[in-house]
C-alpha positions in Angstrom: -29.6 107.2 -24.9 -32.3 109.2 -26.6 -34.0 112.0 -24.6 -37.6 111.9 -25.7 -39.4 113.4 -27.4 -37.5 113.1 -30.7 -38.0 113.7 -34.4 -36.9 111.7 -37.4 -35.5 113.7 -40.3 -35.7 111.8 -43.6 -33.1 112.7 -46.3 -34.4 114.9 -49.1 -37.7 115.5 -47.4 -38.8 118.4 -45.2 -41.4 116.3 -43.4 -40.4 115.4 -39.9 -41.8 112.5 -37.8 -42.5 113.3 -34.2 -42.0 110.5 -31.6 -43.2 111.3 -28.1 -41.6 108.5 -26.1 -39.7 105.3 -26.1 -43.0 103.5 -25.7 -44.3 105.2 -28.9 -41.1 104.2 -30.7 -41.5 100.6 -29.6 -45.2 100.4 -30.2 -45.0 101.6 -33.8 -43.4 98.8 -35.8 -43.1 101.0 -38.8 -40.7 103.3 -37.0 -38.2 100.7 -35.8 -38.3 98.2 -38.8 -38.4 100.8 -41.7 -35.5 100.7 -44.2 -34.0 104.0 -43.5 -31.6 105.8 -45.8 -28.0 106.3 -44.5 -28.7 110.0 -44.2 -31.9 109.7 -42.2 -31.5 110.4 -38.5 -33.2 111.0 -35.2 -32.7 114.2 -33.2 -33.6 114.1 -29.5 -34.9 116.9 -27.3 -31.4 117.9 -26.4 -30.2 118.2 -30.0 -28.3 114.9 -30.0 -28.2 113.1 -33.4 -28.6 109.3 -33.8 -28.3 107.4 -37.1 -30.9 104.8 -38.1 -28.8 102.2 -39.9 -27.8 100.0 -36.9 -30.0 96.9 -36.7 -30.3 94.4 -34.0 -32.3 91.5 -35.4 -35.1 93.1 -37.3 -35.3 96.3 -35.2 -33.5 99.6 -35.7 -31.3 100.5 -32.8 -30.5 104.3 -33.0 -26.8 104.9 -32.5 -25.4 108.2 -31.3 -23.3 110.0 -33.9 -21.6 112.1 -31.3 -23.0 115.2 -33.1 -25.7 117.6 -32.1 -27.8 120.2 -33.8 -28.3 123.7 -32.5 -31.7 125.2 -31.8 -31.3 127.4 -34.9 -30.7 124.4 -37.1 -33.7 122.6 -35.6 -35.9 125.7 -36.0 -34.9 125.7 -39.7 -36.1 122.0 -39.9 -39.3 122.9 -38.2 -40.0 125.9 -40.5 -39.4 123.7 -43.6 -41.8 121.1 -42.1 -44.4 123.7 -41.3 -44.1 125.1 -44.9 -44.6 121.7 -46.4 -47.7 121.3 -44.2 -49.1 124.5 -45.7 -48.7 126.7 -42.6 -48.6 130.4 -43.1 -46.2 132.9 -41.5 -43.6 130.2 -41.2 -40.8 132.7 -41.0 -42.2 133.9 -37.7 -42.0 130.5 -36.0 -39.9 130.6 -32.9 -39.2 128.4 -29.9 -37.0 129.1 -26.9 -35.8 125.5 -26.6 -35.5 122.4 -28.7 -38.2 120.7 -26.7 -40.6 123.6 -27.5 -39.6 123.4 -31.2 -40.7 119.7 -31.1 -44.0 120.8 -29.6 -44.6 122.9 -32.8 -44.1 119.7 -34.9 -46.5 117.8 -32.7 -49.2 120.5 -33.0 -48.8 120.6 -36.8 -49.2 116.8 -37.0 -52.4 117.0 -34.9 -54.1 119.3 -37.4 
């Protein structure tokens, strides 16, 4: 089960997709019907990783990989995302928790 919010990490791309809730996931058809690459994944607010290749009917059903990412790894993803968005002082970005790191992504997407 995904602990929302969550982010989608696309392979070979620094851009991250922020998803606030299960309702947002279900409401956005593009998110759960997209043809994801085998190396794309969702990370939830506790660091758990879910793959995006499991389909039920036409919908993607994220499946736990049993792996998790540390805050440091997630901050690296956030910094790369911020740099791609053109943010300055990316090296100084810090968050005390994964949930707070996700808030940075959300705020960048709102700009």
